[in-house]
C-alpha positions, 0 to 999 in steps of 0.5 A: 500500500502506498501512502499519499504523503510518501507518494507526493514526496517521491514525485516531488523528489524525482521532479525537483532533481531531474526536471524542475528548472524553475525555482518555484515549488511543486504544489498539489494543483501545479500543472506540470506543462503549464506551470513548469513548461514541460514539453510532451517528451519531457513529461513522458520521460518523467512518467517513465522515471516514476513508473520505474520507481513503482514498477508500473507503466505510466503512459501520457494516455493515463492522464489528462493533457494538463495533469497536476500532482494529485491526478498523477498520484491517483493514477500511480495509486490505482495502477499500483493497487491493480498490480498488487491484486493481480499478483 
């Protein structure tokens, strides 16, 4: 089971270390492409990195075009829980 606080921490950590080129903080309602200027290919790489951490596949098709931290956390939680029930 994934706790939201741990999930938010992991997402922020990966994002800030590899993708955040601005000095502003990542908040729950921050939209990645709008607020941080992430291109589609950068967003895809970001999702792949997170998927590798949780051993799931996250595709841009799993999220709205302009997704935020809460939406991303929800997708990760659903996919992780689905994977746990199929094992």
